N, C-alpha and C positions, 0 to 999 in steps of 0.2 A: 504494500500500500504506500509506504514511504517513498519507494523508488518511482512509482507511478506519478506521485505528486511532484517530485523533483523533475521528472521528465516533462511534465506539463508546464511547469514554471520555466524550464529551459527553452521549450519550444515557443512559449509566449515571449520570452525575452529576445530570442532570435528574430521572431516576426516583428516585434516592435522596433528593434534596432534596425532592421532592414528598411523599415518605412522611413526613418528619419535620417539615416546616415549616408545614403547613397549606396549602401551595400545591396547585394543581389537579393530581392525578395523571393520568397518561396512561392512558385506558381501553384494555383489551386484549381480544383475542378477540371474542366476540359481544357484549361490552358496548356499544361504539360509542354510548355515551350522551353527548350533548353536555353541556357545562358552560357556564353563562352567568353574567354578573356580577350579574344580577337575576332575579327570578322571571318565568317566561314564563307568559302567560295565554291564548294562542291555543287551546291544547288543555289542559284542566284537569279531571282526574278523580282519584278516590281509590279504592283497594282496601284491604282489610284483610288482614293476614297474621298468622297464628298459627303458631309453630313449637314442636313438642313432641319432646323427645329422651328416649326410654326412660321416658316417663311424666312427665317434668319439663318444664313450660312454660318456654320461653326468652323473655326480654324482648328485643324489638327496641330497640336503643339509639336515643335521640334523636339527631338530626343526622347520620344516615347520608347521605352524599352532599352534606354541607354543608361547604364550606371557606371560609377567610377571603377568598379571591379569586374563588370561583365557587360556583354552586349547580347540581349535576347535575339534569337533568330528571326523574330518579327519585330521591326522597329522603324522609326522615322529618323531622318537626319535634319530635316527642315520643316517648315510649316506649309508646304505646297500640297500636302495630301498624298504624297508618294510614300507608299508602304513598301519597305524593303523586306524581302524574304531571303535571308542569307543564312543558309543552313548547311550542316555537314552531311545531311541526307535528304534526298528528294522524298517528299511525303505530301500528304494532303493537309495543308495548313488552311485554317478557316478564319473568317471575320470574327467569329466568337472568340477564338484564341487571341487575336490581336486586341480585341476589346478587353479581355482579361489582363493581358500584359499592360495595357493602358490604364487599367484600374477603373474602367467606366462600364456601366451596365448597358446591355443591349438585349432586347427581346422583342416579341411581336407587339408589345404595348409599352415599351420603355426605351428611350434613347437618351444617353448621357444623363440619366436620372430624371428626365422629364417623362411623366406618364401620360399616355393618351387619355384624354377626357372624352366625354360623350360627343359623338360626331367626329372624332379624330381617329386616325389610324397611322400605323407605321408602314411605309412602302419602301421596297428595295428594288432598285433597278441595277441590272448588270448589263453593261454595254447597251444601254437604252431599252432593254427588255425587262418587263416586270418579273421579279423573282417571287415565286409563290410559296416557297418553303420557309422554314425557320430562318430568320436573318443571321443567326449565329452559324449556320451551316454553309454560308456562301464561301466557295473556295477562293483562295488567294492564288491566282495563277498569272502568268505573264501577260501584262498589258490589259488586264481586266479593268474596266472603269465601273466602280461600284458607287452607287448613290443611295444613302439611307435618309429617309425623310419622315418626319413626324408632322402631320398636318391634318387639315388644310391650313394654309395654302401649301401647294407643292410647286415651288419654283422650277423653272427650266434649268436642268443641270448645266454647269459650266462646261465649256469644251476644255479638253486637256490634251496636250501633246507630250508624249513621253520624251524625255531628253535622249539625245543620241547615245547609243551604247547601253541603254537600260533594258 
């Protein structure tokens, strides 16, 4: 019993320390996204993400998934919406995993902590086509243009051109 309590306190201390010190947080749930000391190049693709909440475009912050001691395989470098998938293994990485790394909620009725009210809905577009499944399951593959919107209103997505070499 005593060792279980010590283990729980140690896990809580590690989790709290990781939140405030720039140390690598422990991924939870369906995140399971590894974190490495350097960029991985074996599997390297980019997707673009736009998020609109009630007609207001939200900027994805620079350095989502970037910590002083690690770089999550799903991350951003700037605030353009370009999501980097830089992994040691080719796998099926998802929008839900990216939102977990970001630390923001995403579901069929919640975007960035904003819940859909009566008459509102969450819509997801992938390359201009409506995605009918769970928004968390949208795959992050090369040059996908993903738009997540909570509304109405539902603004026209921005056009995005992937930089050369991405």
